C-alpha positions as CSV (number, residue, x, y, z in Angstrom):
1,M,106.2,49.3,62.3
2,T,103.6,50.5,64.4
3,G,99.9,50.7,63.7
4,P,97.5,53.0,63.7
5,P,96.3,54.1,67.3
6,A,93.3,52.9,69.2
7,A,90.7,55.1,70.7
8,A,92.0,54.9,74.3
9,T,88.6,54.3,75.5
10,G,86.2,51.6,74.4
11,R,85.3,47.5,73.6
12,I,85.7,44.9,70.6
13,V,83.3,44.9,69.2
14,I,82.3,41.6,66.7
15,S,79.8,41.8,64.0
16,G,79.4,38.9,61.9
17,S,77.7,35.7,62.1
18,I,77.0,33.0,64.7
19,A,76.0,29.6,63.4
20,T,75.7,25.7,64.4
21,D,77.8,23.2,62.1
22,H,76.8,19.8,61.7
23,L,79.6,17.6,59.8
24,M,79.3,14.3,58.6
25,T,81.8,11.8,57.0
26,F,81.2,9.3,53.8
27,P,83.9,6.4,53.7
28,G,83.8,6.3,50.3
29,S,83.6,8.9,47.1
30,I,80.5,10.7,46.5
31,T,81.3,10.9,43.2
32,D,80.9,7.3,42.5
33,Q,77.5,7.2,43.3
34,L,76.5,10.3,40.5
35,L,75.9,8.1,37.6
36,A,76.6,10.4,34.3
37,D,73.5,9.8,32.4
38,G,71.5,10.2,35.8
39,L,72.8,14.0,36.5
40,A,69.3,15.1,35.2
41,H,67.4,13.7,37.6
42,V,69.6,13.1,40.8
43,S,68.4,11.4,44.6
44,L,71.3,10.4,47.1
45,S,71.6,8.6,50.0
46,F,74.4,8.4,52.0
47,L,75.1,6.4,54.9
48,V,77.7,8.5,57.3
49,D,80.5,7.5,59.4
50,T,80.4,10.3,62.5
51,L,78.2,12.6,62.7
52,E,80.4,15.9,64.8
53,V,78.4,18.8,66.5
54,R,80.2,22.0,66.1
55,R,79.8,25.4,67.3
56,G,80.9,28.1,64.9
57,G,80.5,30.8,62.8
58,V,83.0,33.8,61.8
59,G,81.4,36.4,64.3
60,A,81.1,33.8,67.4
61,N,84.4,32.4,66.2
62,I,86.6,35.8,66.7
63,A,85.1,37.0,69.4
64,F,85.4,33.7,71.3
65,G,88.9,33.9,70.3
66,L,89.7,37.4,71.9
67,G,87.5,36.2,74.8
68,R,90.1,33.3,75.5
69,L,92.9,36.2,75.2
70,G,92.2,38.0,78.1
71,L,89.2,41.0,75.9
72,R,86.1,41.0,77.2
73,P,84.3,41.1,73.5
74,V,81.5,42.5,72.1
75,L,79.3,39.6,70.0
76,V,76.6,41.2,67.5
77,G,74.6,38.6,65.3
78,A,70.8,36.8,66.0
79,A,71.0,33.6,66.7
80,G,67.8,31.3,67.4
81,A,65.6,30.4,69.9
82,D,67.8,26.8,70.7
83,H,71.4,29.5,71.3
84,G,70.7,29.2,75.0
85,P,73.6,26.6,75.8
86,Y,75.8,28.3,72.8
87,D,75.1,31.8,74.7
88,A,76.1,29.7,77.7
89,W,78.9,28.7,76.3
90,L,80.4,32.3,74.0
91,R,79.4,33.6,78.0
92,A,81.8,31.5,80.0
93,N,84.3,32.0,78.0
94,G,84.8,36.0,78.3
95,V,82.2,36.6,75.7
96,D,79.2,39.5,76.3
97,T,77.1,37.9,74.2
98,T,75.2,41.5,75.2
99,G,74.4,41.5,71.1
100,V,72.9,39.2,70.5
101,L,69.5,39.2,69.3
102,V,67.9,35.6,69.4
103,V,64.7,35.2,67.5
104,P,62.9,32.6,68.9
105,E,60.4,31.4,65.6
106,L,63.4,30.7,64.4
107,F,66.9,28.1,64.1
108,T,70.1,29.1,64.9
109,A,71.8,29.6,61.4
110,R,73.0,26.0,60.3
111,F,75.3,24.8,57.9
112,L,75.2,20.6,57.2
113,C,78.3,19.3,55.5
114,T,79.6,15.5,53.7
115,T,83.0,14.9,53.3
116,D,83.5,12.1,51.9
117,L,87.4,10.4,51.8
118,R,89.0,12.4,48.5
119,Q,87.4,15.6,50.4
120,N,85.0,15.9,47.9
121,Q,82.4,17.5,50.3
122,I,78.1,18.4,50.2
123,A,77.0,20.9,52.5
124,S,73.7,23.6,52.7
125,F,74.0,26.4,54.3
126,Y,70.6,27.8,56.2
127,P,70.9,31.4,57.4
128,G,67.6,31.0,60.4
129,A,68.5,33.9,62.6
130,M,70.6,35.3,60.8
131,A,68.5,37.0,58.4
132,H,67.6,39.2,60.9
133,A,71.0,40.4,61.9
134,A,70.0,43.7,60.5
135,D,67.6,44.0,62.4
136,I,70.1,45.1,65.6
137,R,70.9,48.2,66.0
138,L,74.1,49.5,66.9
139,A,73.5,52.1,69.3
140,E,71.4,50.6,71.6
141,V,73.9,48.0,71.8
142,L,76.8,50.2,72.6
143,A,74.5,52.2,75.1
144,R,74.0,48.7,77.2
145,T,77.9,47.8,76.1
146,G,79.7,50.9,76.8
147,P,81.7,52.6,74.3
148,A,83.4,50.7,70.8
149,A,87.1,51.6,70.1
150,L,86.5,49.4,67.1
151,V,83.9,47.4,65.9
152,L,84.8,44.4,63.7
153,I,82.5,43.6,60.5
154,G,82.8,39.9,60.0
155,P,80.3,38.0,57.0
156,D,76.8,37.9,58.2
157,D,73.6,38.3,56.3
158,P,75.0,41.5,53.6
159,D,72.2,44.2,54.3
160,A,73.3,43.7,58.3
161,M,76.6,44.4,57.0
162,L,76.3,47.0,55.1
163,R,74.4,48.4,57.6
164,R,77.1,48.0,60.5
165,T,79.2,49.9,58.2
166,A,76.8,52.7,58.1
167,E,77.0,53.1,61.9
168,C,79.7,53.4,62.1
169,R,80.8,55.6,59.8
170,A,78.0,58.3,61.2
171,A,79.0,57.3,64.9
172,G,82.5,57.4,64.2
173,I,83.5,54.1,64.8
174,P,87.0,53.1,64.0
175,F,86.1,49.5,62.1
176,A,87.3,46.8,60.5
177,A,86.0,44.8,57.3
178,D,86.4,40.8,56.5
179,P,83.6,40.5,53.5
180,S,85.8,36.8,53.7
181,Q,83.0,34.8,52.1
182,Q,79.9,37.0,51.3
183,L,82.1,38.9,48.4
184,A,80.6,36.4,46.3
185,R,77.0,38.2,46.8
186,L,78.5,41.5,46.5
187,D,78.6,44.1,43.6
188,G,81.8,46.7,43.1
189,P,79.6,49.8,44.7
190,R,78.5,46.8,47.6
191,A,81.9,46.1,48.4
192,I,83.3,49.5,47.9
193,A,80.5,50.5,50.7
194,L,82.0,47.9,53.3
195,V,85.7,48.7,53.2
196,D,86.0,52.4,51.9
197,G,87.5,53.9,55.2
198,A,88.2,51.0,57.1
199,R,92.0,50.9,60.0
200,Y,91.7,47.7,58.5
201,L,91.5,45.1,55.6
202,F,91.6,40.9,56.4
203,T,90.9,38.8,53.3
204,N,93.1,35.8,52.0
205,A,94.8,35.8,49.2
206,Y,91.4,34.1,47.4
207,E,89.9,37.6,48.4
208,R,92.3,39.4,47.6
209,E,92.0,38.9,44.0
210,L,88.3,38.4,44.5
211,L,87.8,41.6,45.9
212,L,90.1,43.6,43.0
213,R,87.5,41.8,40.7
214,R,84.8,43.0,42.4
215,T,85.4,46.5,42.5
216,G,87.0,46.9,39.8
217,L,90.4,48.8,41.7
218,D,93.8,47.9,41.6
219,A,95.6,46.9,44.7
220,A,97.9,50.5,45.5
221,A,93.9,51.6,44.8
222,L,91.9,50.4,46.8
223,L,95.0,50.4,49.6
224,G,94.3,54.2,49.4
225,R,91.0,53.2,50.9
226,V,91.9,51.2,54.0
227,G,93.9,51.9,56.7
228,T,96.2,48.0,57.0
229,W,95.3,45.3,54.0
230,V,96.5,42.1,56.1
231,T,95.8,39.2,53.8
232,T,96.0,35.3,55.2
233,L,98.7,33.2,53.4
234,G,97.7,30.0,55.3
235,A,101.3,28.0,55.5
236,D,103.0,30.8,54.0
237,G,101.5,33.5,57.3
238,V,100.3,37.3,57.0
239,R,101.1,40.6,54.4
240,I,101.0,43.1,56.3
241,E,100.1,46.7,53.9
242,R,100.0,50.3,54.1
243,A,99.7,52.8,51.0
244,G,102.7,54.6,50.9
245,R,104.8,52.1,53.3
246,P,107.0,48.8,52.2
247,P,104.6,45.4,52.9
248,V,105.6,43.3,55.4
249,E,105.5,39.7,55.8
250,V,105.6,37.5,59.0
251,P,105.8,33.9,58.5
252,A,103.2,31.1,60.3
253,P,104.7,29.7,63.3
254,P,105.6,25.8,62.4
255,E,101.9,23.3,64.0
256,R,102.4,20.1,65.9
257,V,99.4,18.4,64.4
258,R,97.1,19.8,61.7
259,A,93.5,18.2,63.0
260,D,92.1,21.0,61.0
261,P,91.9,24.1,59.3
262,T,87.9,25.0,59.7
263,G,88.6,28.6,61.7
264,V,92.4,29.1,61.6
265,G,91.5,32.3,59.9
266,D,88.9,33.2,62.5
267,A,91.5,32.5,65.2
268,F,94.4,34.9,64.1
269,R,91.8,38.1,63.8
270,A,91.3,37.4,67.1
271,G,95.1,37.3,68.6
272,F,95.9,40.7,65.8
273,L,93.3,42.2,67.1
274,A,93.9,41.9,70.5
275,A,97.2,42.6,70.6
276,G,95.9,46.1,68.0
277,A,94.0,46.5,72.0
278,W,97.1,45.9,73.7
279,R,98.7,48.1,71.7
280,L,102.0,46.5,70.2
281,S,102.8,46.5,66.4
282,L,101.7,45.3,63.9
283,P,104.0,42.9,63.0
284,T,103.6,41.3,66.6
285,A,99.9,41.3,65.7
286,A,100.8,39.6,63.4
287,R,102.7,36.7,65.0
288,V,100.2,36.7,68.2
289,G,97.5,35.9,65.1
290,C,99.8,33.6,63.6
291,L,100.4,31.8,66.7
292,L,96.7,31.6,68.0
293,A,95.6,30.5,64.1
294,T,97.7,28.0,65.2
295,L,97.0,26.5,68.0
296,A,93.3,26.0,66.2
297,L,94.6,24.3,63.4
298,E,95.9,21.9,66.0
299,A,92.6,21.6,67.3
300,V,89.4,20.3,65.3
301,G,86.9,22.6,66.2
302,T,86.6,26.0,65.4
303,Q,86.0,26.6,69.3
304,E,88.0,23.5,70.8
305,Y,92.2,25.0,70.8
306,A,93.7,25.3,74.5
307,F,94.9,28.3,75.5
308,E,97.2,28.1,78.3
309,P,99.5,31.8,79.1
310,G,103.2,30.2,79.8
311,S,102.5,27.8,77.2
312,F,101.8,30.5,74.3
313,L,104.1,32.4,75.3
314,D,106.6,29.9,74.9
315,R,104.9,29.0,71.5
316,L,105.6,32.9,70.9
317,A,109.1,32.7,71.5
318,E,110.2,29.5,69.7
319,A,108.5,30.5,66.5
320,Y,110.0,34.2,67.1
321,G,112.1,34.8,69.8
322,P,111.7,35.8,73.6
323,A,111.9,39.9,72.7
324,V,109.0,39.1,71.2
325,A,107.0,37.4,74.1
326,D,108.6,39.4,77.0
327,E,106.1,42.4,74.2
328,V,103.4,40.2,74.9
329,R,103.3,38.5,78.2
330,P,102.4,41.0,80.7
331,H,98.7,42.0,78.4
332,L,98.7,37.4,79.1
333,I,100.4,37.4,82.6
334,P,100.4,40.8,84.4
335,P,103.0,41.7,86.5
336,A,100.9,41.4,89.9
337,R,100.4,37.8,89.3
338,H,103.4,37.6,90.9
339,P,105.0,40.2,93.1
340,G,108.1,40.7,93.7
341,R,109.2,38.3,91.4
342,A,111.7,39.6,87.7
343,R,110.5,38.6,85.0
344,R,112.8,37.0,83.0
345,P,112.8,36.0,78.7
346,V,111.1,33.2,77.7
347,G,113.2,29.8,76.8
348,G,113.2,29.1,72.6
349,S,115.7,30.7,69.9
350,A,116.0,33.9,68.6
């Protein structure tokens, strides 16, 4: 099963949110602090145990993953005056931030979340500079970076997402639709506008059902509007569907430790898109994505996972067999880096 051919030239462009996460833990139960007869007027203050400030945002997370895999993606999104250190981090990890609009009078989007011992959460999201993402013109970005082989349109300001989709259609640029949590803010016509004609449609299982409900279409009708529909299934892996073909399911590799699920889907998309750029088959792309997602699951923070090509290939072989690792090897460890050495399979069971 092979995927649609990628454009002959060009780079992957990731359009989506850039954010900073402030994550706190409360050593008790939030619900115990709520009085049933006082819910009409709530005023609570928590003394928290920990605070972690993490780099985040779906667009930045996916671009980071592509950068770690050796591609040089272009990130398109809006950030605030505080973006300098984050920008340096992304550039140091292989991301071209030419397409980032800095809005000096605003802060970068913020996610503030307090989680208790029972995994209850109280959270707020401040969009900040993200509200200006629609001010970015894709054509102007590409005039500076060169042509795009594919544009992934991830969750962002909804007007920016619709603009980016329209820009891709008008310019004939293949695009991937990843509406994610913004589906909650879209009505049926706008949801259809975001995904219609996408080369790839990404959803998780819950978003899949929500998208069908929003659009009023059944799965076959919606699948007929996109090239490939990729549904992530958590611990059960990934399902890949194309119109007129039987679905393919790829299992997730076992994790060594379960640290933090935040950003796992973003890492999957990075791995999948990288393998697509390498012109590997859709099942192999899903396997690369699943393994990168597992690395993200094993780390605390969306961009804190370690990536080393040799270790990655070893785990790919362990999970999916040496032949899969050998498919991926030339793209992570080019033969020119080891002149005169014959390639040999990575250890692991088939």
